[in-house]
C-alpha positions in Angstrom: 0.1 -0.1 0.5 2.6 2.3 0.3 2.9 5.9 1.6 -1.3 5.5 0.7 -1.6 3.7 4.2 -4.5 5.1 6.7 -2.9 7.1 9.6 -4.9 6.0 12.6 -5.2 8.7 15.8 -6.7 7.8 18.9 -8.1 10.5 20.6 -8.6 9.4 24.4 -9.8 11.9 27.0 -8.5 10.4 30.3 -9.4 12.9 33.0 -12.6 14.0 31.6 -13.6 10.2 30.9 -15.0 11.1 27.8 -16.2 8.0 25.0 -13.3 7.0 23.0 -14.2 7.2 19.2 -11.1 7.6 16.2 -10.8 9.5 13.0 -9.2 8.0 10.1 -7.5 10.1 8.0 -5.3 9.2 5.0 -5.4 8.3 1.3 -7.2 5.4 1.2 -10.4 6.8 -0.3 -10.8 9.6 3.0 -12.9 6.2 4.5 -14.2 7.7 7.7 -15.6 4.9 10.4 -18.4 6.6 10.6 -20.5 4.6 14.0 -17.4 2.3 14.3 -16.6 3.9 18.4 -15.6 1.3 21.1 -16.0 1.9 25.0 -12.7 1.2 26.7 -14.5 0.0 30.1 -12.9 1.5 33.6 -11.4 -2.4 34.1 -9.0 -1.2 31.1 -8.2 1.8 32.6 -7.6 0.7 36.0 -5.1 -1.6 34.4 -3.6 1.2 32.4 -3.2 3.7 35.6 -4.0 2.3 39.3 -2.0 5.3 40.0 -1.4 8.4 37.8 2.0 7.1 36.8 0.9 4.4 35.3 -1.2 6.1 32.7 2.3 7.3 30.9 3.1 3.6 30.2 1.6 1.5 27.9 -0.4 -1.8 28.7 2.4 -4.0 27.3 5.3 -5.9 28.1 7.1 -5.6 25.0 11.0 -7.1 23.8 12.0 -6.5 20.5 13.3 -8.8 17.8 13.3 -9.4 14.7 10.9 -11.6 14.7 7.7 -11.1 17.2 5.6 -13.3 19.2 3.0 -11.9 20.5 0.8 -13.0 23.8 -2.4 -12.9 25.0 -1.9 -14.0 28.7 -4.9 -13.3 31.8 -2.9 -11.1 34.0 -5.8 -9.2 36.2 -9.2 -10.6 37.4 -12.9 -8.6 37.0 -14.4 -7.2 39.3 -14.9 -3.3 38.9 -17.3 -1.4 40.8 -18.8 1.2 38.3 -20.7 3.4 40.2 -17.4 4.7 42.8 -15.4 5.3 39.3 -18.4 7.7 37.6 -18.6 9.2 41.4 -14.8 9.8 41.9 -15.4 11.7 38.2 -18.4 13.8 38.8 -16.1 14.8 42.5 -12.8 15.5 40.0 -15.5 18.0 38.2 -16.7 20.0 41.0 -15.1 23.8 41.5 -13.2 24.6 43.8 -14.8 27.0 46.4 -12.7 30.8 46.2 -10.3 31.1 48.8 -9.8 27.8 49.0 -6.6 25.8 47.9 -7.1 23.2 45.1 -7.9 20.2 46.6 -5.8 17.2 46.0 -6.4 14.8 43.8 -7.5 11.7 44.7 -7.4 8.5 42.0 -10.6 8.0 40.7 -9.9 4.6 41.3 -8.9 5.1 45.1 -12.3 4.0 46.1 -13.2 1.6 43.7 -12.5 -1.8 43.3 -9.3 -2.2 41.4 -8.9 -5.4 39.9 -6.4 -8.1 41.5 -3.2 -8.7 40.1 -2.7 -12.2 39.3 0.7 -13.1 40.6 1.1 -16.5 39.3 0.0 -15.7 36.1 2.8 -13.6 35.6 5.4 -16.1 35.1 3.8 -17.1 31.9 5.3 -13.4 30.7 8.5 -14.3 32.3 8.7 -18.1 30.8 8.2 -16.4 27.4 11.1 -13.6 28.2 13.5 -16.6 29.8 12.9 -18.6 26.5 13.3 -16.2 24.1 16.6 -14.7 25.3 18.3 -18.2 25.7 17.3 -18.7 22.2 18.8 -15.2 21.6 21.6 -16.5 23.2 22.0 -19.7 21.7 24.8 -19.3 18.5 23.2 -22.7 17.0 19.4 -21.1 16.5 18.2 -17.9 14.7 21.8 -16.8 14.1 20.7 -14.1 12.4 17.7 -13.4 13.6 16.0 -12.8 17.0 13.3 -13.2 18.5 11.1 -10.4 20.8 7.3 -10.3 21.9 4.3 -8.4 22.9 2.5 -8.9 26.2 -1.0 -7.6 26.2 -3.5 -8.6 29.3 -6.9 -10.3 27.9 -9.8 -10.8 30.1 -12.3 -13.2 29.7 -15.8 -13.0 28.7 -15.6 -9.4 28.2 -14.8 -7.2 24.4 -11.6 -6.5 25.5 -10.9 -10.1 24.5 -11.0 -9.0 21.0 -9.3 -5.1 21.8 -5.9 -6.4 21.5 -5.9 -9.3 19.3 -7.1 -6.7 17.1 -4.7 -4.2 17.8 -2.4 -6.5 16.5 -3.7 -7.3 13.2 -5.0 -4.5 11.9 -2.9 -1.6 14.4 -4.1 1.0 16.4 -8.3 1.4 16.0 -7.5 1.6 12.4 -10.7 -0.3 9.7 -10.1 -3.7 9.4 -8.8 -5.8 7.2 -6.0 -2.4 6.1 -2.9 -3.5 7.7 -1.9 -0.1 9.4 1.7 -1.3 9.9 4.1 -0.9 7.8 6.5 -2.8 9.1 4.6 -6.0 10.9 7.1 -8.9 12.0 5.0 -11.2 14.3 5.4 -14.4 13.6 2.7 -16.6 15.8 0.0 -15.9 18.4 0.6 -17.6 22.1 -3.2 -18.0 23.7 -4.4 -19.7 26.6 -4.1 -20.9 29.5 -8.1 -20.5 29.0 -9.3 -23.1 26.2 -12.8 -20.3 25.3 -10.3 -17.3 25.3 -8.0 -19.4 22.8 -11.4 -20.4 20.8 -12.6 -16.7 20.7 -8.9 -14.9 19.5 -7.9 -17.5 17.5 -11.5 -17.5 15.7 -10.1 -13.8 14.8 -6.5 -15.0 14.0 -7.0 -17.8 12.0 -9.1 -15.9 9.3 -5.3 -14.3 8.6 -3.1 -17.7 9.0 -1.5 -16.7 11.4 0.0 -19.5 13.3 -1.9 -19.9 17.0 -0.4 -21.9 19.8 -2.7 -22.0 23.3 -0.6 -23.5 26.0 -3.5 -24.6 28.0 -4.9 -27.5 29.1 -5.8 -29.8 25.9 -9.2 -28.8 24.9 -11.4 -30.7 22.9 -13.5 -27.9 21.3 -9.9 -26.7 20.1 -8.8 -30.0 18.5 -11.0 -29.5 15.6 -8.8 -28.7 12.5 -11.5 -27.2 10.1 -12.7 -24.8 12.6 -9.0 -23.9 13.5 -6.6 -24.8 11.2 -4.1 -23.2 12.2 -4.3 -23.5 15.6 -1.4 -25.6 17.5 -1.9 -27.2 21.0 0.9 -27.6 23.3 -0.5 -29.5 26.5 -0.6 -33.2 25.6 -4.2 -34.6 25.6 -5.5 -36.4 29.1 -6.0 -40.0 27.9 -4.0 -41.1 30.3 -5.8 -38.8 33.2 -9.1 -41.7 34.5 -6.2 -44.4 34.5 -4.0 -41.8 37.3 -6.8 -41.1 39.1 -8.6 -44.8 39.2 -5.4 -45.8 40.5 -5.1 -42.9 43.3 -8.4 -44.3 44.1 -7.5 -47.7 44.2 -3.9 -46.5 46.5 -6.6 -45.9 48.9 -9.7 -48.6 48.7 -11.5 -45.6 47.9 -15.1 -47.0 45.6 -18.1 -44.7 46.4 -17.4 -41.2 45.3 -19.4 -38.1 43.4 -18.0 -36.2 40.0 -18.6 -33.2 39.3 -17.2 -31.6 35.9 -17.8 -28.6 33.8 -20.7 -28.9 31.2 -18.8 -28.5 28.0 -17.3 -31.1 26.0 -13.6 -31.1 28.0 -15.8 -32.6 30.6 -18.0 -34.8 29.1 -15.3 -36.0 27.5 -13.3 -36.9 30.7 -16.8 -37.6 32.5 -17.6 -40.4 29.8 -13.4 -42.1 30.4 -14.1 -41.5 34.5 -16.6 -44.0 34.4 -15.9 -46.3 32.7 -12.4 -46.4 34.2 -14.2 -47.0 37.4 -16.4 -49.5 36.1 -13.6 -52.0 35.2 -12.3 -51.3 38.9 -15.5 -52.0 40.8 -15.5 -47.8 41.6 -19.5 -46.4 42.3 -20.3 -43.3 41.7 -22.9 -41.8 44.3 -23.8 -38.9 42.1 -22.9 -37.3 38.6 -23.4 -33.1 38.2 -22.6 -31.1 35.3 -21.9 -27.5 36.3 -22.4 -24.4 33.5 -22.2 -20.9 35.0 -25.0 -20.4 34.1 -26.2 -22.5 36.9 -24.8 -20.1 39.5 -27.5 -17.8 39.0 -30.2 -20.7 39.6 -31.2 -20.8 43.4 -32.4 -24.0 43.0 -29.6 -26.0 40.9 -27.4 -24.2 43.4 -29.4 -25.6 46.6 -29.2 -29.2 44.4 -26.1 -29.1 44.4 -25.6 -28.6 47.5 -27.5 -31.2 49.5 -26.4 -33.6 46.7 -23.0 -33.0 47.6 -23.3 -32.8 51.3 -25.9 -35.3 52.0 -23.9 -38.0 50.6 -22.2 -41.0 51.8 -19.2 -40.1 49.5 -16.5 -38.9 50.8 -14.3 -38.2 47.7 -15.2 -35.6 45.3 -13.7 -35.7 41.9 -13.5 -32.1 40.1 -12.9 -31.8 36.3 -13.0 -28.5 34.7 -11.1 -25.4 33.2 -10.4 -22.5 35.4 -12.5 -19.9 33.6 -15.7 -22.5 34.2 -15.0 -23.1 36.9 -14.2 -20.1 39.2 -17.8 -19.7 39.6 -17.6 -23.1 41.3 -15.1 -23.0 43.4 -16.8 -19.6 44.8 -19.6 -22.1 45.1 -17.7 -24.7 47.1 -17.1 -21.6 49.6 -20.5 -20.8 50.0 -22.0 -24.3 50.2 -19.3 -25.2 53.1 -18.5 -29.0 51.4 -18.2 -30.8 54.9 -15.6 -33.5 55.0 -15.1 -34.1 51.5 -11.3 -35.0 49.9 -11.3 -33.4 46.5 -9.6 -35.1 43.4 -9.3 -32.3 40.8 -7.2 -31.5 37.8 -4.3 -29.2 36.8 -6.4 -26.5 35.7 -7.7 -25.9 39.5 -6.3 -23.0 40.2 -6.4 -22.3 43.9 -5.4 -18.4 43.6 -8.8 -17.5 42.2 -10.9 -18.2 45.8 -11.4 -15.4 48.4 -10.1 -17.4 50.5 -8.5 -20.6 50.9 -10.7 -23.8 51.8 -11.9 -23.3 55.4 -10.3 -26.3 57.8 -12.7 -29.0 58.0 -14.2 -27.8 55.1 -12.0 -30.2 52.6 -9.9 -32.4 54.0 -7.7 -32.1 51.5 -7.3 -31.3 47.6 -5.2 -33.8 45.5 -4.0 -32.0 42.3 -2.7 -33.9 38.9 -0.4 -31.7 37.2 1.2 -32.6 34.0 4.9 -34.4 35.0 7.6 -31.7 33.5 11.6 -31.2 33.7 13.1 -28.4 36.1 14.4 -26.1 33.2 18.0 -24.8 34.2 18.1 -21.5 35.0 14.6 -20.2 35.3 14.9 -19.7 38.8 18.2 -17.7 38.7 16.2 -15.6 35.7 14.0 -15.1 38.0 15.6 -13.9 40.6 17.0 -11.5 38.6 14.2 -9.9 36.7 13.8 -6.2 38.0 11.4 -3.1 36.6 14.7 -1.7 35.6 15.6 -4.4 33.4 12.7 -4.6 31.7 11.4 -0.7 31.0 8.9 -1.8 28.9 6.8 -4.3 30.8 4.4 -2.5 32.2 2.9 -6.0 34.3 6.2 -6.4 36.1 6.2 -2.9 37.4 2.5 -2.9 38.7 3.8 -6.2 40.1 6.8 -4.1 41.6 4.4 -1.5 42.8 2.4 -4.0 44.5 4.8 -6.1 46.2 7.7 -3.8 47.1 5.6 -0.6 48.2 7.4 1.4 45.8 5.2 4.8 45.4 5.9 8.1 46.8 3.1 9.0 49.4 3.2 12.8 47.7 3.1 12.1 44.3 1.7 9.0 43.9 4.1 7.4 42.1 5.9 4.7 41.1 10.1 5.7 42.5 12.2 2.8 41.8 14.2 5.0 44.5 12.1 3.7 47.5 12.1 0.2 46.5 14.1 -1.9 48.5 17.8 -2.2 46.3 17.9 -5.8 46.8 13.9 -6.7 45.6 13.3 -9.8 43.9 10.6 -11.8 43.3 11.8 -15.2 45.4 11.0 -12.5 48.5 7.1 -13.4 47.9 5.5 -16.1 49.4 5.4 -19.6 47.2 1.3 -19.5 47.2 2.0 -16.2 46.0 4.1 -16.1 43.6 5.9 -19.4 42.5 9.5 -19.7 41.7 9.6 -22.6 39.3 8.3 -23.1 36.4 4.7 -24.3 36.0 3.0 -26.7 33.6 1.5 -23.7 31.7 4.8 -22.4 32.0 6.7 -25.3 30.4 4.1 -24.9 27.4 4.9 -21.6 26.4 8.9 -22.3 26.8 7.9 -25.4 24.4 5.9 -23.1 22.3 9.1 -20.1 22.3 11.3 -23.2 20.9 9.2 -24.5 18.8 8.9 -21.6 16.7 12.6 -20.9 16.9 13.1 -24.4 15.6 10.8 -24.0 12.5 12.0 -20.7 11.4 15.5 -22.4 11.8 14.5 -25.2 9.4 12.5 -22.6 6.9 15.6 -20.3 7.1 18.0 -23.5 6.2 15.7 -25.1 3.5 15.4 -21.7 2.0 15.9 -22.9 -1.7 18.2 -19.3 -2.4 20.2 -17.3 -0.4 18.8 -13.6 0.4 21.6 -11.4 -1.5 19.7 -8.3 -0.2 21.3 -6.3 3.0 17.6 -6.2 4.7 18.0 -9.1 6.6 13.9 -8.5 7.3 13.1 -9.9 4.2 14.0 -13.2 4.9 11.3 -13.5 7.5 9.1 -16.0 6.7 5.4 -15.1 6.2 3.5 -16.7 9.2 1.7 -18.1 6.9 4.7 -20.4 5.7 5.0 -21.6 9.0 2.4 -24.1 8.9 3.7 -26.7 6.7 7.4 -26.9 8.9 5.1 -26.9 12.3 3.4 -29.8 11.4 6.1 -31.9 11.4 8.1 -30.2 14.2 10.1 -33.0 16.6 13.2 -31.8 18.7 14.5 -32.1 22.3 14.2 -28.7 24.1 16.9 -27.9 26.5 15.2 -30.1 29.4 15.8 -32.8 27.4 11.7 -33.4 27.2 10.3 -34.3 23.2 8.4 -31.7 22.2 5.7 -32.9 19.4 3.0 -30.9 18.3 0.7 -33.4 16.2 -1.3 -34.4 18.4 -1.7 -38.4 16.6 2.5 -39.0 18.1 2.2 -36.9 21.1 3.7 -39.3 23.7 1.1 -39.8 26.8 1.9 -37.5 29.5 3.0 -38.3 33.0 1.5 -36.9 35.9 2.6 -35.4 39.2 0.5 -35.7 41.9 0.7 -32.3 44.5 -0.9 -32.1 48.0 -1.9 -28.5 49.2 -0.2 -27.9 52.9 -2.5 -25.4 54.7 -1.3 -25.6 57.9 -0.8 -23.0 59.6 -3.5 -21.7 57.6 -2.6 -19.6 54.8 0.7 -21.4 53.9 -1.2 -23.0 50.7 2.1 -24.7 49.7 2.0 -27.5 46.9 4.1 -30.6 47.6 4.7 -33.4 45.4 3.5 -36.4 47.1 3.6 -38.8 44.2 3.8 -39.5 40.3 1.6 -41.5 37.9 3.3 -42.9 35.0 1.1 -44.7 31.7 4.4 -46.1 30.4 5.3 -47.7 33.2 4.8 -51.5 34.3 1.3 -52.0 35.2 1.1 -52.4 38.6 3.7 -49.8 39.2 2.5 -46.3 37.4 1.4 -44.8 40.7 3.9 -43.9 43.0 2.8 -42.4 46.1 4.4 -41.2 49.3 1.4 -41.5 51.4 2.5 -40.3 54.9 3.8 -36.9 53.1 0.0 -36.0 52.9 -1.7 -33.5 54.7 -5.2 -35.1 55.8 -7.8 -33.3 58.1 -6.7 -32.2 61.7 -5.6 -33.9 64.1 -6.4 -36.8 61.6 -3.4 -39.5 60.8 -5.3 -42.3 59.6 -6.4 -42.2 55.7 -9.8 -41.3 55.4 -12.1 -43.9 53.8 -15.3 -43.7 51.0 -17.2 -46.9 50.8 -21.0 -47.2 50.4 -20.3 -50.5 52.7 -17.8 -51.8 54.6 -15.7 -53.9 53.7 -16.9 -58.3 54.5 -13.9 -59.0 56.4 -12.2 -62.6 55.7 -15.5 -65.5 56.2 -18.0 -63.0 54.4 -18.6 -62.8 51.2 -20.7 -59.5 49.5 -24.5 -59.9 48.8 -25.7 -56.9 46.2 -28.4 -54.7 47.7 -31.3 -55.0 45.2 -31.7 -51.5 42.9 -28.2 -49.9 44.6 -24.6 -49.7 43.4 -22.2 -52.8 43.4 -20.3 -51.0 46.0 -23.6 -51.2 48.4 -24.0 -55.0 49.8 -24.3 -56.9 52.6 -22.0 -59.2 54.0 -23.3 -63.1 54.4 -21.4 -65.3 56.4 -19.7 -68.4 54.5 -22.1 -71.7 54.1 -20.3 -75.1 55.5 -17.4 -75.8 54.0 -16.7 -72.9 52.2 -13.9 -70.2 52.7 -13.4 -66.1 52.1 -9.9 -65.6 53.0 -10.0 -62.1 51.5 -12.4 -59.3 52.0 -14.7 -58.2 50.2 -14.9 -61.6 48.6 -17.7 -62.1 45.7 -18.1 -65.4 45.8 -17.2 -68.6 49.1 -14.8 -71.1 47.8 -15.9 -74.5 47.9 -12.9 -76.2 50.1 -11.6 -79.3 48.5 -13.1 -83.0 49.7 -10.1 -83.4 51.7 -10.1 -80.1 53.2 -13.2 -78.4 55.5 -13.6 -74.9 56.2 -12.4 -73.7 60.3 -15.2 -72.2 62.5 -14.7 -68.4 61.3 -14.8 -70.2 57.5 -11.3 -68.3 56.5 -9.0 -71.2 55.7 -9.2 -74.6 54.5 -7.6 -77.0 57.0 -6.6 -81.1 56.2 -9.0 -83.4 57.5 -8.1 -86.0 59.8 -8.8 -89.9 58.3 -11.8 -91.3 61.3 -13.1 -94.7 60.6 -14.9 -96.7 63.2 -12.1 -97.9 65.0 -11.5 -100.7 67.5 -10.2 -98.6 69.7 -13.1 -95.7 69.9 -15.8 -96.2 72.6 -18.4 -97.1 69.9 -16.0 -99.8 68.1 -15.2 -100.7 71.5 -18.4 -101.0 73.0 -19.7 -103.1 69.5 -16.7 -105.1 69.6 -17.4 -106.3 73.3 -21.1 -106.7 72.1 -19.8 -109.0 69.8 -17.5 -111.1 71.9 -19.8 -111.6 74.4 -22.7 -112.6 72.5 -20.3 -114.9 70.7 -18.9 -116.4 73.2 -22.3 -116.9 74.9 -23.3 -118.8 71.7 -20.4 -121.0 71.6 -21.5 -121.9 75.6 -24.7 -122.7 74.4 -23.3 -124.7 71.8 -21.2 -126.5 73.8 -24.0 -127.2 76.2 -26.0 -128.5 73.6 -23.4 -131.2 72.9 -23.1 -131.9 76.6 -27.0 -132.4 76.3 -28.0 -133.7 72.8 -29.3 -136.9 74.7 -31.6 -134.9 76.4 -35.5 -135.0 75.8 -35.7 -130.8 74.8 -32.5 -131.5 72.3 -33.5 -134.3 71.2 -37.6 -133.2 70.2 -36.4 -129.6 68.6 -34.5 -131.5 66.2 -30.1 -130.9 67.7 -28.9 -131.0 64.5 -30.5 -127.7 62.6 -29.9 -126.4 66.5 -26.3 -126.9 65.9 -26.2 -125.2 62.5 -28.5 -122.4 63.5 -25.7 -121.7 66.6 -22.6 -121.9 64.7 -24.4 -119.7 61.8 -25.1 -117.2 64.6 -21.4 -117.8 65.6 -20.4 -116.2 62.1 -22.9 -113.5 62.5 -21.3 -111.9 65.4 -18.2 -112.3 64.5 -18.8 -110.9 60.7 -20.0 -107.3 62.0 -16.5 -107.7 63.2 -15.2 -107.1 60.1 -16.9 -103.5 60.0 -14.8 -101.9 62.4 -11.2 -101.0 61.6 -10.2 -99.4 58.9 -11.8 -100.7 56.1 -9.7 -102.0 52.9 -11.0 -104.3 49.6 -11.1 -107.3 51.5 -12.8 -106.2 54.7 -15.0 -104.4 52.4 -16.4 -107.2 50.6 -16.1 -109.7 52.9 -18.5 -107.6 55.0 -21.3 -108.1 52.9 -20.7 -111.2 51.7 -20.5 -112.9 55.3 -23.3 -110.9 56.3 -25.8 -112.3 53.7 -24.4 -116.2 53.9 -24.3 -116.0 57.4 -27.8 -114.6 58.1 -29.3 -116.6 55.6 -28.3 -119.8 57.0 -29.8 -118.9 60.2 -32.6 -117.7 58.8 -33.1 -120.9 56.4 -32.4 -122.5 60.1 -35.2 -121.1 61.5 -37.4 -122.0 58.9 -36.4 -125.7 58.4 -36.8 -125.6 62.6 -40.7 -124.2 62.2 -41.4 -126.9 58.9 -40.3 -129.2 60.9 -42.2 -128.9 63.9 -45.4 -128.5 61.3 -44.8 -131.6 60.2 -44.4 -133.2 63.4 -47.5 -132.1 64.3 -49.1 -133.2 60.6 -47.4 -136.9 60.7 -48.7 -137.9 64.2 -51.9 -136.6 63.6 -54.8 -139.6 62.8 -55.6 -140.1 59.3 -52.3 -137.9 58.0 -50.1 -139.0 55.3 -47.2 -136.7 55.6 -44.8 -138.9 57.6 -42.5 -139.5 54.8 -41.4 -135.7 54.1 -40.7 -135.8 58.0 -38.8 -138.9 57.7 -36.9 -138.0 55.0 -35.5 -134.8 56.3 -37.0 -132.8 53.3 -37.3 -129.7 55.8 -33.6 -129.6 55.9 -32.6 -129.4 52.3 -34.1 -125.5 52.8 -30.6 -124.6 54.1 -28.6 -125.1 50.8 -31.1 -124.4 48.9 -31.8 -120.7 50.7 -28.2 -120.8 50.6 -27.0 -121.6 46.8 -29.9 -118.9 46.1 -28.0 -116.0 48.7 -24.8 -117.0 47.3 -25.5 -116.6 44.3 -26.8 -113.4 44.5 -23.5 -112.0 46.1 -21.9 -113.6 43.5 -23.8 -111.0 40.7 -22.7 -108.4 43.2 -19.5 -109.0 43.3 -19.8 -109.3 39.5 -21.7 -106.0 38.4 -20.5 -103.2 41.5 -18.7 -104.9 44.5 -17.9 -102.7 47.6 -14.7 -100.5 47.9 -13.6 -97.9 50.2 -14.9 -94.7 50.0 -14.4 -91.4 51.8 -17.3 -89.5 53.7 -16.2 -85.4 54.2 -19.5 -84.3 54.7 -20.3 -86.5 57.9 -18.4 -85.2 60.5 -16.4 -81.6 60.5 -13.0 -82.1 60.4 -12.7 -85.5 59.8 -13.0 -87.6 56.3 -14.7 -90.9 57.3 -12.9 -94.1 55.5 -15.8 -96.2 55.0 -16.9 -99.4 52.5 -19.5 -97.9 49.9 -21.5 -100.8 48.8 -20.9 -100.5 45.3 -24.4 -101.7 44.0 -27.1 -100.3 45.7 -29.5 -102.7 44.2 -27.4 -105.6 45.1 -27.5 -105.2 48.6 -31.5 -104.6 48.6 -31.3 -107.6 46.5 -29.5 -109.3 49.2 -31.3 -108.0 52.2 -34.8 -108.3 50.3 -34.3 -112.3 50.1 -32.9 -112.6 54.0 -36.4 -110.5 54.6 -38.2 -112.9 52.7 -37.0 -115.4 54.2 -37.7 -114.0 57.9 -41.7 -113.3 56.9 -41.7 -117.0 55.9 -40.6 -118.1 58.9 -42.2 -115.8 61.0 -45.7 -116.9 59.4 -45.2 -120.6 59.8 -43.8 -119.8 63.0 -46.9 -117.9 63.9 -49.8 -120.2 62.8 -47.9 -123.3 64.5 -47.7 -121.1 67.8 -50.8 -123.4 69.2 -50.1 -126.9 68.4 -50.1 -129.2 71.1 -46.7 -130.4 72.0 -44.8 -130.1 75.3 -41.5 -129.2 73.1 -43.3 -126.8 70.6 -40.7 -124.1 70.0 -42.8 -122.5 67.5 -43.6 -119.4 70.0 -40.0 -119.1 70.6 -39.4 -118.7 66.5 -41.9 -116.8 66.6 -41.2 -114.6 68.6 -37.8 -114.3 67.1 -38.7 -113.7 63.9 -41.0 -110.8 65.3 -37.6 -110.0 66.5 -35.5 -110.1 63.6 -38.0 -108.6 61.7 -38.5 -105.4 63.8 -35.0 -105.3 63.9 -33.9 -105.0 60.0 -36.8 -103.0 59.8 -36.0 -100.2 61.6 -32.8 -100.5 60.2 -33.6 -99.0 56.9 -34.7 -95.7 57.6 -32.1 -95.2 60.4 -29.5 -95.9 58.2 -30.7 -93.7 55.3 -30.9 -91.1 57.7 -27.3 -91.7 59.3 -24.0 -90.4 57.8 -20.4 -91.9 58.4 -19.4 -93.9 61.5 -22.6 -93.8 62.9 -23.9 -95.4 59.9 -21.6 -98.3 60.6 -22.5 -98.3 63.9 -26.4 -99.1 62.6 -25.6 -102.0 60.3 -23.2 -103.3 63.2 -25.8 -102.9 65.8 -28.6 -104.3 63.7 -26.6 -107.8 63.1 -25.6 -107.7 66.9 -29.4 -107.4 67.6 -31.6 -109.5 65.3 -28.6 -112.4 66.2 -29.0 -112.0 70.1 -32.9 -111.9 69.0 -32.3 -115.1 67.7 -30.1 -116.6 70.3 -32.4 -115.7 73.1 -35.9 -115.8 71.9 -35.1 -119.2 71.0 -32.3 -120.8 73.3 -33.0 -119.0 76.5 -36.1 -120.9 77.1 -34.2 -124.8 76.4 -31.0 -123.4 78.4 -33.5 -122.5 81.3 -34.8 -126.3 81.7 -31.6 -127.8 80.5 -30.0 -126.0 83.2 -32.7 -125.1 86.0 -35.1 -127.3 85.3 -33.6 -130.6 84.7 -36.8 -132.8 86.0 -38.5 -131.6 82.8 -36.1 -132.5 80.4 -36.8 -136.0 80.7 -39.8 -138.2 79.3 -40.4 -140.0 82.7 -41.0 -135.9 83.7 -42.9 -135.3 80.5 -45.1 -138.3 81.8 -45.7 -137.4 85.5 -46.3 -133.8 84.3 -49.1 -134.9 81.4 -50.5 -137.5 84.1 -50.5 -134.5 86.5 -52.3 -132.5 84.0 -54.8 -135.2 83.5 -55.5 -136.1 87.7 -56.4 -132.2 87.4 -59.0 -132.2 85.1 -60.5 -135.7 86.4 
């Protein structure tokens, strides 16, 4: 445009407080911007002035260079009392009464609320200056060029957000699209940390293809290449933030928490990742809140948030959001006074924005996740050496010095550096006011400057032809040319951290975990207590010094946040219907099942050879148990079997001794001998059930039992038939004498025995008895016993015995009243009645018994039934033989019969 460039002149009357407009002169067709005016808010005037001396300074920080980087940083907060400003101006315009001297002018800002200077944010300016000076002093980078910067204040949600970028692009208050800057040297724009501020400014600078770098936290809304094709985010994505926070929750065993996020794209994204990661690790969400700044004006919404947080049993609250959105939320948290909560917040949470630090007892502790970065060598020394005299074009440093070191002159209300301490330094300021170490956002600014320098360096190296003109400024590439190189830039900075601008190739960030120490109150010291490294092996990603965490006052134990108390060993979790999985009841483990850990979902059943202890916490090895001879029960049964065996043998000996007596002969002494011998085997076979079972004893138990009892019962049947046949044979007109003489009843014994032996043979062939174990009948023991093998075969043997016994009982019952002196039909009837009663009782008792008791029941049934046969059949005979020998002869029999006849006559 040459000489026809437009001259822009700003007309401002600070004293009169007039509106600001601008006249446009020049040779571009007499363009007059009628109707175009800007109103500078009192806030900007106060930021520029604050005192009368500051009004003469340009409201920026400047360092000259061949190539300039423009930065827009939030260095002041809002909060201006407009009524005080206007009243102050009216006082200034009053006429002084005659005879009085002019009143001492009071600054119009003296009675108004002066915007608060954000001390911590000034580190952004220092980080930019430090990086630029470091590069300018590096002979290996841009040896033909120097970098410089222009820093402007930018406010959130005011029209002044666009004022300084507009000035940067078009010059001072000129018509848009006309370049008022004869020699524009700006090559890049740096914005942040607010994502909304970067969004608004990016819309403007993107029109002119200016490379825009944001140093704030990664914002999903800014990652759209179609909407922001020239924007580069220096911060990495929070891809592992959810994993890091969940790892912290797992470390402290916090499984019940609330979520509070900003109602934007970033909050929704992180909320979804958090919920997914928590679901994988069985962490439950008590409540979920998304808040926008508009909600703060809604009283009902305000009370709903208050009740949701304070009334919940969850003691942990995860808060995620950017500074701009959560400024109101910080005030909300102070106002609603959160009781006894632990806040886990992301790096955007700025504690300097609050009016007062969280009250003691309101929040137990804030745990903050910040990006981990290496320490930049020399930065702290650089900050210590910074002075206003060294950077005279930095109004923000002058303002900071003025506020920090009381440099004003009471007479002139001006900044006079002579009144400042000569050795004043920024490291005099408390740590919670100004940090000497480089913050995460400042580290991103440091990266940005190096990225621009490296890109310019590569562009100069790859120029196709060497510039020969003397003006080296013509060598500087245009801002649009940087984009092709920026997308592929990759380098290591002086701290040996890799810098990659391509979002797809960026490494996952590591996080430092900070704890705010606020005891004594006002200390506000951020202490690094841990670190999360996503690239570390699983299980070693989180490292934490738990003893460094400052919990609540007088609290040394780690606070707990659970919906239900943990289920101790021996109990399992039982979900509560309709509630989150973290809410459960504790149910004791069933018999022989254990839970050897806390919060077990299911109890584990002990192996068969083990059993659960009384607390259901561990499985113990079972001790082998069986019906041994040495057990009290075994000894009792053993003694009974031997006694009955000896008694039976004694009866047999008695019968052999008195075999020629009438009572022995009358009852078929051969069958009596067979019955007594079989009873001896019946008593002895019970001993096979005692002691440690083995395959031989298991087989002999059932075979001996079946055969011996078959012989005994069939002998009883033979004796009963013999009595009946003997009576029938002596009756007149009977022709059955030959059956009695031939000994036909005696054939019953071998026939029945053969049938029983056949059944036992089939039993052994199909499924023979075997040694088995019973781990359930007796607590802490495993019973070793004989399994019947085939229950069908076992019941067939018992059934055959039962049929023989029933037949014997029936025949004996019918012959009980036969008129014979030595008729034993009645005794046989009673013996079979006892036998059948014993074995009918045996069946239900045997099936209800377990373990050794079952074996004892079977042994007792054998002994009882055998003793019943012995007692009912042979005791009366022994009584006659031993105590009434006169009746054990034919003479006695005839004398008894003659006496009975005389009595009848």
